[in-house]
PAZAPA-4460 file (N, C-alpha, C; in steps of 0.05 Angstrom, whole numbers, plus 32768, in hexadecimal, padded with zeros to 4 digits):
% residues 267
    n_x    n_y    n_z   ca_x   ca_y   ca_z    c_x    c_y    c_z   seq   type   mol
   7E03   8110   7E34   7E1F   810F   7E3C   7E27   8128   7E4B     1      M     A
   7E34   8124   7E62   7E3C   813B   7E72   7E56   8146   7E68     2      S     A
   7E5B   815F   7E6E   7E74   816C   7E67   7E8B   8163   7E78     3      M     A
   7E86   815E   7E91   7E9B   8156   7EA4   7E94   813B   7EB2     4      V     A
   7EA7   812A   7EB4   7EA5   8111   7EC4   7EB7   8113   7EDC     5      S     A
   7EAA   8112   7EF4   7EB9   8111   7F0D   7EBA   80F4   7F15     6      V     A
   7ED2   80EA   7F1B   7ED5   80CD   7F22   7EE0   80CC   7F3E     7      I     A
   7ED1   80C0   7F50   7ED8   80BE   7F6D   7EDC   80A1   7F75     8      V     A
   7EF5   8098   7F78   7EF9   807D   7F83   7EF4   807E   7FA1     9      P     A
   7EE5   806B   7FAB   7EDD   806C   7FC7   7EE2   8051   7FD5    10      S     A
   7EF3   8052   7FEA   7EF8   803A   7FFA   7EFA   8041   8017    11      Y     A
   7EE6   803A   8026   7EE6   803E   8043   7EEC   805B   804C    12      N     A
   7EE1   806E   803D   7EE4   808A   8045   7EC8   8097   8049    13      L     A
   7EB6   8086   8053   7E9A   808F   8056   7E97   80A8   8068    14      G     A
   7EAA   80AB   807B   7EA8   80C2   808D   7EAD   80DD   807F    15      Q     A
   7EBC   80DB   8068   7EC2   80F3   8059   7EB1   80F6   803F    16      Y     A
   7EA6   80E0   8036   7E99   80DF   801B   7E83   80F4   8018    17      L     A
   7E71   80F8   802C   7E5C   810D   8028   7E67   8128   8023    18      P     A
   7E7D   8130   8031   7E89   814A   802D   7E94   814D   8011    19      E     A
   7EA0   8137   8008   7EAC   8137   7FED   7E96   813A   7FD7    20      T     A
   7E81   8129   7FDA   7E6B   812A   7FC6   7E5C   8145   7FC7    21      L     A
   7E5A   8151   7FDF   7E4D   816B   7FE1   7E5D   8180   7FD3    22      N     A
   7E78   817D   7FD2   7E88   8191   7FC4   7E85   818F   7FA6    23      S     A
   7E7D   8177   7F9C   7E77   8174   7F80   7E5B   8180   7F7A    24      V     A
   7E48   817A   7F8C   7E2D   8185   7F88   7E2C   81A3   7F8A    25      L     A
   7E40   81AF   7F97   7E40   81CC   7F9B   7E4C   81DB   7F83    26      A     A
   7E55   81CC   7F6E   7E62   81D9   7F57   7E4F   81EC   7F49    27      Q     A
   7E59   8203   7F41   7E48   8216   7F32   7E44   820D   7F16    28      T     A
   7E56   81FD   7F0B   7E52   81F0   7EF1   7E42   81D7   7EF6    29      F     A
   7E2C   81D3   7EE7   7E19   81BF   7EED   7E1A   81A6   7EDA    30      R     A
   7E28   81A8   7EC4   7E27   8193   7EB0   7E3C   817E   7EB5    31      D     A
   7E37   816D   7EC9   7E4B   8159   7ED1   7E3D   813F   7ED8    32      W     A
   7E4D   812A   7ED8   7E45   8110   7EE4   7E5B   8109   7EF8    33      E     A
   7E53   80FB   7F0D   7E66   80F3   7F22   7E64   80D5   7F26    34      C     A
   7E79   80C7   7F1D   7E7A   80AA   7F20   7E89   80A3   7F3A    35      L     A
   7E7A   8098   7F4D   7E87   8091   7F67   7E8D   8073   7F65    36      V     A
   7EA6   806C   7F63   7EAE   8050   7F61   7EB2   8044   7F7C    37      V     A
   7E9D   8037   7F86   7E9D   802C   7FA1   7EAD   8011   7FA0    38      E     A
   7EC4   8012   7FAE   7ED9   7FFE   7FAA   7ED9   7FE9   7FC1    39      N     A
   7EC1   7FDD   7FC6   7EC0   7FC8   7FDA   7EC2   7FD1   7FF6    40      G     A
   7EB8   7FE9   7FFC   7EBA   7FF4   8018   7EAA   7FE3   802B    41      S     A
   7EB3   7FE3   8044   7EA5   7FD5   805A   7E9B   7FE8   806F    42      T     A
   7E9B   8002   8069   7E93   8015   807E   7E78   8023   8078    43      D     A
   7E69   8018   8066   7E4F   8024   805F   7E50   8039   804A    44      G     A
   7E67   803C   803C   7E6A   8051   8028   7E55   804D   8011    45      S     A
   7E50   8034   800A   7E3D   8030   7FF4   7E21   803B   7FFA    46      L     A
   7E19   8039   8012   7DFF   8044   801A   7DFE   8063   8016    47      S     A
   7E15   806F   801C   7E17   808C   8019   7E16   8093   7FFB    48      I     A
   7E24   8084   7FEB   7E24   8089   7FCE   7E08   8085   7FC3    49      V     A
   7DFB   8070   7FCA   7DDF   806B   7FC0   7DCC   8081   7FC9    50      N     A
   7DD0   808B   7FE1   7DBE   80A1   7FEA   7DC2   80BA   7FD9    51      E     A
   7DDB   80C1   7FD3   7DE0   80D8   7FC2   7DD6   80D3   7FA6    52      Y     A
   7DD9   80BB   7F9C   7DD0   80B5   7F80   7DB2   80B6   7F7E    53      A     A
   7DA4   80AE   7F93   7D87   80B0   7F93   7D7D   80CD   7F92    54      A     A
   7D8D   80DF   7F9E   7D85   80FB   7FA0   7D8D   810B   7F87    55      A     A
   7DA2   8102   7F78   7DAC   8110   7F61   7DB6   80FB   7F4C    56      D     A
   7DA8   80FA   7F36   7DAF   80E6   7F21   7DCA   80EA   7F15    57      S     A
   7DD7   8101   7F19   7DF1   8105   7F0E   7E07   80F5   7F1D    58      R     A
   7E00   80EC   7F35   7E12   80DB   7F44   7E0C   80BE   7F3E    59      I     A
   7E21   80B0   7F34   7E1D   8095   7F2A   7E2F   8082   7F39    60      V     A
   7E23   806F   7F48   7E33   805B   7F56   7E3F   8046   7F42    61      P     A
   7E58   8040   7F46   7E66   802A   7F38   7E71   8018   7F4E    62      V     A
   7E67   7FFF   7F4F   7E6C   7FEF   7F66   7E7E   7FD7   7F61    63      V     A
   7E93   7FD5   7F71   7EA4   7FBD   7F72   7E9D   7FAF   7F8D    64      F     A
   7E9A   7F95   7F8D   7E93   7F87   7FA6   7EAC   7F83   7FB7    65      T     A
   7EC4   7F86   7FAC   7EDC   7F84   7FBB   7EF0   7F99   7FB2    66      E     A
   7F04   7F9F   7FC2   7F17   7FB4   7FBC   7F2A   7FAB   7FA6    67      N     A
   7F28   7FB9   7F8F   7F39   7FB2   7F78   7F51   7FC4   7F75    68      V     A
   7F54   7FD7   7F88   7F6A   7FEA   7F87   7F61   8004   7F7A    69      G     A
   7F6F   801A   7F82   7F67   8034   7F78   7F6C   8037   7F5A    70      V     A
   7F81   802B   7F4F   7F86   802D   7F32   7F6F   8021   7F22    71      A     A
   7F67   8009   7F29   7F52   7FFB   7F1B   7F37   800A   7F1F    72      A     A
   7F33   8015   7F37   7F1A   8024   7F3C   7F18   803D   7F2A    73      A     A
   7F2E   804C   7F28   7F2F   8063   7F17   7F2C   805C   7EFA    74      R     A
   7F39   8046   7EF2   7F37   803D   7ED6   7F1A   8036   7ECF    75      N     A
   7F0C   8029   7EE1   7EF0   8022   7EDC   7EDF   803B   7ED9    76      R     A
   7EE3   804E   7EEA   7ED5   8067   7EE8   7EDA   8075   7ECE    77      G     A
   7EF3   8075   7EC5   7EFB   8081   7EAC   7EEE   8073   7E94    78      L     A
   7EEC   8059   7E95   7EE0   8049   7E80   7EC2   8051   7E7D    79      E     A
   7EB5   8055   7E93   7E98   805A   7E93   7E91   8078   7E90    80      L     A
   7EA5   8089   7E92   7EA0   80A6   7E91   7E99   80AF   7E74    81      S     A
   7E89   80C4   7E72   7E81   80CE   7E58   7E88   80EC   7E54    82      E     A
   7E93   80F9   7E68   7E99   8115   7E66   7EAF   811C   7E53    83      G     A
   7EAF   8134   7E49   7EC5   813D   7E38   7EDE   8142   7E49    84      K     A
   7ED9   814A   7E62   7EEF   814F   7E75   7EEB   813E   7E8D    85      Y     A
   7F02   8137   7E9A   7F01   8125   7EB1   7F0F   8131   7EC9    86      V     A
   7F04   812C   7EE0   7F10   8134   7EFA   7F0F   811C   7F0C    87      L     A
   7F26   8113   7F15   7F27   80FF   7F2A   7F27   810D   7F45    88      F     A
   7F17   8102   7F57   7F14   810F   7F72   7F13   80F8   7F87    89      L     A
   7F27   80F8   7F98   7F27   80E3   7FAD   7F10   80E9   7FC1    90      D     A
   7F07   80D3   7FCE   7EEF   80D4   7FDE   7EF1   80E4   7FF8    91      A     A
   7F08   80EF   7FFD   7F0C   8100   8016   7F15   811C   800F    92      D     A
   7F17   8123   7FF6   7F21   813D   7FEE   7F09   814F   7FE5    93      D     A
   7F0F   8169   7FE1   7EFA   817C   7FDC   7F01   818E   7FC4    94      L     A
   7EED   8197   7FB5   7EF2   81AA   7FA0   7EE1   81C3   7FA5    95      I     A
   7EEC   81DA   7F9E   7EDE   81F4   7FA2   7EC7   81F6   7F8E    96      A     A
   7EB2   8205   7F95   7E9A   8207   7F84   7E9F   8211   7F68    97      P     A
   7EB3   8222   7F64   7EB8   822C   7F49   7ECD   821D   7F39    98      G     A
   7ED8   8208   7F44   7EEE   81FA   7F36   7EE6   81EF   7F1B    99      Y     A
   7ED0   81E1   7F1A   7EC7   81D5   7F01   7EC2   81EA   7EEB   100      M     A
   7EB4   81FF   7EF3   7EAE   8214   7EDF   7EC7   8221   7ED4   101      A     A
   7EDA   8227   7EE5   7EF3   8234   7EDD   7F04   8222   7ECB   102      A     A
   7F05   8208   7ED2   7F15   81F5   7EC2   7F09   81F0   7EA7   103      A     A
   7EEF   81ED   7EA6   7EE1   81E8   7E8C   7EE4   8201   7E7A   104      V     A
   7EE1   8218   7E86   7EE4   8231   7E76   7F00   8232   7E69   105      E     A
   7F14   822C   7E79   7F30   822D   7E6F   7F35   8218   7E59   106      A     A
   7F2B   8200   7E5D   7F2F   81EA   7E4A   7F20   81F0   7E30   107      L     A
   7F08   81FB   7E32   7EF8   8201   7E1A   7F05   8218   7E0B   108      E     A
   7F11   822B   7E19   7F1C   8242   7E0C   7F37   823C   7DFE   109      A     A
   7F45   8228   7E07   7F5F   8221   7DFC   7F62   8203   7DF9   110      D     A
   7F5D   81F9   7DE0   7F5F   81DC   7DDB   7F7B   81D1   7DDE   111      P     A
   7F8F   81E2   7DE0   7FAB   81D8   7DE3   7FB2   81D1   7DFF   112      S     A
   7FA1   81D8   7E12   7FA6   81D2   7E2E   7FA4   81B4   7E34   113      L     A
   7FB8   81A9   7E42   7FB8   818D   7E48   7FAB   8188   7E64   114      T     A
   7FB2   8198   7E77   7FA9   8195   7E93   7FA2   81B0   7E9E   115      V     A
   7F8D   81B2   7EAD   7F86   81CA   7EBC   7F81   81C3   7ED9   116      V     A
   7F8D   81D3   7EEB   7F89   81CF   7F07   7F8B   81EA   7F15   117      Y     A
   7F83   81EA   7F2F   7F83   8203   7F3D   7F96   8204   7F55   118      G     A
   7F96   821A   7F63   7FA4   821B   7F7C   7F98   8207   7F90   119      Q     A
   7FA9   81FD   7FA2   7FA0   81E8   7FB4   7FAB   81EC   7FD0   120      A     A
   7F9E   81DF   7FE3   7FA8   81E0   7FFF   7FA3   81C5   800C   121      E     A
   7FB3   81BF   801F   7FAF   81A6   802F   7FA0   81AD   8048   122      R     A
   7F91   8199   8052   7F85   819B   806D   7F84   8180   8079   123      F     A
   7F82   817E   8093   7F81   8165   80A1   7F9A   8161   80B2   124      G     A
   7FA7   8149   80AF   7FBE   8142   80C0   7FD6   8153   80BA   125      A     A
   7FD9   815D   80A2   7FF0   816D   809A   7FE7   8183   8087   126      E     A
   7FEF   819B   808D   7FE5   81B2   807D   7FF9   81BE   806A   127      T     A
   8013   81BA   8070   8028   81C6   805E   802A   81B5   8045   128      I     A
   802A   81C2   802E   802B   81B4   8014   8041   81C1   8003   129      W     A
   8055   81B1   7FFE   806B   81BA   7FED   8065   81B3   7FD0   130      D     A
   8051   81C0   7FC5   8048   81BA   7FA9   8053   81D0   7F97   131      L     A
   8068   81CA   7F87   8074   81DF   7F76   8063   81E4   7F5E   132      P     A
   8068   81FB   7F50   805A   8200   7F37   8061   81EB   7F22   133      P     A
   804F   81E6   7F0F   8054   81D1   7EFC   806A   81D9   7EE8   134      F     A
   807C   81C5   7EE3   808E   81C6   7ECD   8095   81A9   7EC7   135      S     A
   809C   81A3   7EAE   80A2   8187   7EA7   80BB   817E   7EB6   136      M     A
   80CF   818F   7EBA   80E6   8188   7ECA   80DF   817E   7EE6   137      D     A
   80CE   818E   7EF3   80C5   8187   7F0E   80B4   816E   7F0E   138      T     A
   80A3   816C   7EFA   8090   8156   7EF8   809F   813B   7EF6   139      M     A
   80B5   813B   7EE9   80C5   8123   7EE6   80D4   811C   7F00   140      L     A
   80DB   8131   7F0F   80E9   812E   7F29   80D6   8125   7F3F   141      A     A
   80BF   8131   7F40   80AB   812A   7F54   8090   8134   7F4A   142      R     A
   807B   8127   7F52   8060   812E   7F49   8058   8149   7F53   143      N     A
   8053   815C   7F41   8049   8176   7F49   802D   817C   7F40   144      C     A
   801F   8167   7F38   8002   8169   7F31   7FF3   8157   7F45   145      L     A
   7FDF   8163   7F53   7FCF   8152   7F64   7FBB   8142   7F52   146      Y     A
   7FAD   812F   7F5D   7F9C   811D   7F4D   7F84   812B   7F41   147      M     A
   7F7A   8140   7F4F   7F61   814C   7F47   7F66   8164   7F34   148      S     A
   7F72   815F   7F1D   7F75   8172   7F08   7F62   816B   7EF1   149      C     A
   7F5B   817E   7EE1   7F49   8179   7ECA   7F5A   8172   7EB2   150      F     A
   7F50   815F   7EA2   7F5D   8158   7E88   7F48   814E   7E75   151      F     A
   7F4F   814C   7E5C   7F3D   8142   7E47   7F3C   8124   7E48   152      R     A
   7F24   8119   7E48   7F21   80FC   7E4B   7F2F   80ED   7E34   153      R     A
   7F2F   80F9   7E1C   7F3B   80EC   7E05   7F5A   80E8   7E09   154      E     A
   7F66   80F8   7E1A   7F83   80F7   7E1E   7F8B   80E4   7E34   155      A     A
   7F77   80D9   7E43   7F7D   80C8   7E5A   7F8A   80AE   7E53   156      A     A
   7F9C   80A5   7E64   7FA8   808B   7E63   7F9F   807C   7E7C   157      R     A
   7F9D   8061   7E7C   7F94   8053   7E94   7FA9   8054   7EAA   158      P     A
   7FA0   8052   7EC2   7FB2   8050   7ED9   7FBF   8035   7ED9   159      F     A
   7FD8   8034   7EE2   7FE8   801B   7EE2   7FE5   800E   7EFD   160      D     A
   7FD8   7FF6   7EFE   7FD4   7FE8   7F18   7FEF   7FDF   7F25   161      P     A
   8005   7FE0   7F15   801E   7FD7   7F20   8028   7FEA   7F36   162      A     A
   801E   8002   7F37   8027   8015   7F4C   8016   8011   7F65   163      F     A
   8019   7FFA   7F71   8008   7FF3   7F88   8010   8003   7FA1   164      K     A
   802A   800A   7FA3   8033   8017   7FBC   802B   8035   7FBC   165      A     A
   8023   8040   7FA5   801C   805C   7FA4   8028   806A   7F8C   166      G     A
   8023   8084   7F89   802D   8094   7F74   8023   808C   7F58   167      F     A
   800C   807D   7F57   8000   8077   7F3E   7FF5   8090   7F30   168      E     A
   7FF0   80A5   7F40   7FE7   80BE   7F34   7FFE   80CC   7F25   169      D     A
   8016   80CA   7F30   802E   80D5   7F22   8032   80C7   7F07   170      W     A
   8030   80AD   7F07   8033   809E   7EEE   801D   80A5   7EDA   171      D     A
   8004   80A9   7EE4   7FEE   80B1   7ED3   7FF3   80CB   7EC5   172      F     A
   7FFC   80DF   7ED4   8002   80F9   7EC7   8019   80F8   7EB4   173      W     A
   802D   80E9   7EBA   8044   80E6   7EA7   803A   80D8   7E8D   174      L     A
   8029   80C4   7E90   801E   80B7   7E78   800D   80CA   7E67   175      S     A
   7FFD   80DA   7E74   7FEC   80ED   7E66   7FFD   8102   7E58   176      L     A
   8011   810D   7E66   8022   8122   7E5B   8033   8117   7E44   177      L     A
   803B   80FE   7E47   804B   80F1   7E33   803D   80EF   7E18   178      E     A
   8023   80EE   7E19   8013   80EB   7E00   800F   8105   7DF1   179      G     A
   801A   811B   7DFB   8016   8135   7DEF   8031   8140   7DE6   180      V     A
   8032   814A   7DCE   804C   8154   7DC3   8057   816A   7DD4   181      A     A
   8046   817E   7DDA   804F   8195   7DEA   803A   8199   7E00   182      E     A
   803D   818C   7E17   8029   818E   7E2D   8026   81AB   7E36   183      P     A
   800D   81B4   7E3B   8008   81CE   7E46   7FF6   81CB   7E5E   184      R     A
   8000   81D5   7E75   7FF2   81D2   7E8E   7FEC   81EE   7E99   185      V     A
   7FD3   81F2   7EA1   7FCB   820C   7EAB   7FC3   820A   7EC8   186      L     A
   7FCE   821B   7ED9   7FC5   821C   7EF5   7FB4   8235   7EF9   187      Q     A
   7F9B   8231   7F01   7F89   8247   7F06   7F91   8256   7F20   188      L     A
   7F8B   8270   7F21   7F93   827F   7F39   7F82   827A   7F51   189      P     A
   7F6A   826F   7F4E   7F58   826B   7F64   7F5F   8252   7F74   190      E     A
   7F58   8252   7F8E   7F5A   823A   7F9F   7F44   8228   7F96   191      L     A
   7F4B   8211   7F8B   7F37   81FE   7F7F   7F35   81E4   7F8D   192      C     A
   7F4A   81DB   7F9B   7F4C   81C0   7FA5   7F56   81BF   7FC1   193      F     A
   7F4A   81AE   7FD2   7F53   81AA   7FED   7F59   818D   7FF1   194      R     A
   7F72   8187   7FF7   7F7C   816C   7FFA   7F7D   8164   8017   195      Y     A
   7F6E   8150   801F   7F6D   8147   803B   7F85   8134   8040   196      R     A
   7F95   813B   8054   7FAB   8129   805B   7FA3   8118   8073   197      T     A
   7FA9   80FE   8071   7FA3   80EB   8086   7FBD   80DD   808D   198      R     A
   7FC0   80D6   80A6   7FD9   80CA   80AF   7FDE   80AE   80A3   199      R     A
   7FC8   80A1   809A   7FCB   8086   808F   7FC8   8086   8071   200      N     A
   7FCC   809D   8064   7FCA   809E   8046   7FE1   808E   803A   201      S     A
   7FDD   8084   8022   7FF0   8072   8015   800B   807F   8010   202      R     A
   800A   8096   8002   8024   80A2   7FFA   8035   80AB   8011   203      N     A
   8029   80B1   8028   8038   80B9   803F   8047   80A1   804A   204      R     A
   803D   8089   8046   8049   8071   8051   805C   8063   803E   205      G     A
   8062   806E   8027   8074   8061   8014   8090   8062   801F   206      V     A
   809D   804B   8021   80B8   804A   802C   80CC   8053   8016   207      S     A
   80E4   8059   801F   80F9   8062   800C   80FF   804B   7FF8   208      D     A
   8100   8032   8002   8105   801C   7FF0   80EF   8019   7FDB   209      D     A
   80D6   801D   7FE3   80C0   801B   7FD0   80C1   8032   7FBC   210      A     A
   80CA   804A   7FC6   80CD   8061   7FB5   80E2   805D   7F9F   211      L     A
   80F8   804F   7FA6   810C   8048   7F92   8100   8037   7F7C   212      V     A
   80F0   8023   7F84   80E3   8012   7F70   80D0   8021   7F5F   213      E     A
   80C1   8033   7F6B   80AE   8044   7F5C   80BD   8056   7F48   214      I     A
   80D3   8062   7F51   80E3   8073   7F40   80ED   8064   7F28   215      R     A
   80F8   804C   7F2D   8103   803C   7F17   80ED   8034   7F03   216      H     A
   80D5   802E   7F0E   80BF   8027   7EFC   80B6   803F   7EEB   217      R     A
   80B6   8056   7EF7   80B0   806E   7EE7   80C4   8074   7ED1   218      L     A
   80DE   8071   7ED9   80F3   8076   7EC5   80F1   8062   7EAE   219      W     A
   80EC   8049   7EB4   80EB   8034   7E9F   80D2   8039   7E8D   220      E     A
   80BD   8041   7E99   80A3   8044   7E8A   80A3   805D   7E79   221      K     A
   80B1   8072   7E82   80AF   808C   7E75   80CA   8095   7E6B   222      H     A
   80DA   8083   7E61   80F5   808A   7E58   80F6   80A0   7E44   223      K     A
   80E3   80A0   7E31   80E3   80B4   7E1C   80DE   80D0   7E28   224      A     A
   80CC   80D1   7E3B   80C6   80EB   7E48   80DD   80F5   7E58   225      L     A
   80EA   80E3   7E67   8102   80EB   7E77   8119   80F3   7E64   226      Y     A
   811B   80E6   7E4D   8130   80EE   7E3A   812B   8109   7E2E   227      A     A
   8112   8110   7E2B   810A   812A   7E1E   8110   8141   7E31   228      K     A
   810C   813D   7E4A   8110   8152   7E5E   8125   8149   7E72   229      Y     A
   8130   815C   7E81   8144   8154   7E96   813B   8160   7EB0   230      F     A
   8138   814F   7EC4   812E   815A   7EDE   8146   8160   7EF0   231      C     A
   8142   8173   7F01   8156   817B   7F15   8156   8168   7F2C   232      N     A
   816C   8159   7F31   816C   8146   7F47   8164   8152   7F62   233      P     A
   816A   816C   7F66   8164   8179   7F7F   8146   817E   7F83   234      L     A
   8136   8179   7F6D   8119   817C   7F6F   810B   8161   7F74   235      E     A
   811A   814B   7F74   810E   8131   7F76   8101   812C   7F91   236      T     A
   80ED   811B   7F92   80E0   8115   7FAB   80F4   8108   7FBF   237      V     A
   8107   80F8   7FB4   811B   80EC   7FC5   812C   8101   7FD3   238      E     A
   8135   8115   7FC4   8145   812A   7FD0   8135   813A   7FE5   239      Y     A
   811B   813F   7FDE   810A   814E   7FF1   8107   813F   800B   240      R     A
   8105   8124   8009   8102   8114   8022   811C   8116   8032   241      R     A
   8133   8115   8025   814D   8116   8033   8150   8132   8040   242      L     A
   8148   8147   8031   814A   8162   803C   8139   8165   8055   243      Q     A
   8120   815A   8053   810E   815B   806A   811A   814D   8082   244      S     A
   8127   8136   807D   8133   8126   8093   8149   8136   80A1   245      S     A
   8159   8143   8091   816F   8154   809C   8164   816B   80AD   246      F     A
   814E   8177   80A3   8142   818D   80B3   8138   8183   80CE   247      R     A
   812A   816C   80CD   8120   8160   80E6   8137   8159   80F9   248      K     A
   814D   814E   80EE   8164   8147   80FE   8170   8160   810B   249      A     A
   8171   8176   80FB   817C   818F   8106   816B   8199   811D   250      S     A
   8151   8197   811A   813F   81A1   812F   8143   8190   8149   251      R     A
   8145   8175   8145   814A   8164   815C   8164   816A   8169   252      W     A
   8179   8170   8159   8193   8176   8164   8192   818F   8175   253      S     A
   8184   81A3   816C   8181   81BC   817B   8172   81B7   8195   254      L     A
   815D   81A7   8193   814D   81A0   81AB   815E   8192   81C0   255      L     A
   816F   817F   81B6   8181   8170   81C8   8194   8183   81D6   256      W     A
   81A0   8197   81C7   81B2   81AA   81D3   81A4   81BB   81E8   257      K     A
   818C   81C3   81E3   817D   81D3   81F6   8177   81C3   8210   258      L     A
   8171   81A9   820C   816C   8199   8224   8185   8196   8235   259      R     A
   819D   8193   8228   81B6   8191   8237   81BB   81AB   8246   260      L     A
   81B6   81C2   8239   81BA   81DC   8245   81A7   81DF   825D   261      L     A
   818E   81D6   825A   817B   81D8   8270   8184   81C8   8288   262      H     A
   818F   81B0   8283   8198   819F   8299   81B0   81AC   82A7   263      R     A
   81C2   81B8   8298   81D9   81C5   82A5   81D1   81DD   82B6   264      K     A
   81BD   81EC   82AD   81B4   8204   82BB   81A3   81FD   82D3   265      L     A
   8193   81E9   82D2   817F   81E5   82E7   8182   81CB   82F7   266      F     A
   8196   81BA   82F0   8199   81A1   8300   81AC   81A6   8318   267      S     A
***
């Protein structure tokens, strides 16, 4: 039995998958298994997974012949995992070589810790990341934990397939934290995680109407947790979106005024 189970749901991300698996292989902590849940890809991803599995027995392919969705894929990986600690890693993201060692050391030293994660950065289509420090108030307002945090497998709850539009990771963390009387979350000082942003990623494409439905589902499902804590409405993802829209509108307004001035001066 391995100390850590890394679960990688994979669907048509073959161009990024080798880099992701190489970041797992590069870990200084060696006692791990990596379950790659191949979710019916049509881009040759399964061949890549099988190639890595043939080279290192710690990499274990879990194969679906058709796409069952990311929630079901992660749940299957969780069911088959054997590690004391679990890390979900999307097939296009990266972890730093020392992440696993630092997280395991922290979790082993303090059994009261619920979640351990590190500093993170975005790369790809968008690099700015408004990821606030963890607090339960903020967590209820908007998800401030990325998916690739370490937690104890015994504390895990299954992903809810009802969150088809996205934010199933937010629901997952709320469910896990809800099961602990006094959640304790530790953020490591080191840069541990690199999140790849793509223009066609699911959460970026969630409409405001879909977000309203997701928010209502979260409230209904986690009423006890929302009743225990009170979140600041100004920290909500809805408010952040509105704030961002106003900033963009202000920039466009200034640009429009500059264009008018240019026309007056040079026409």
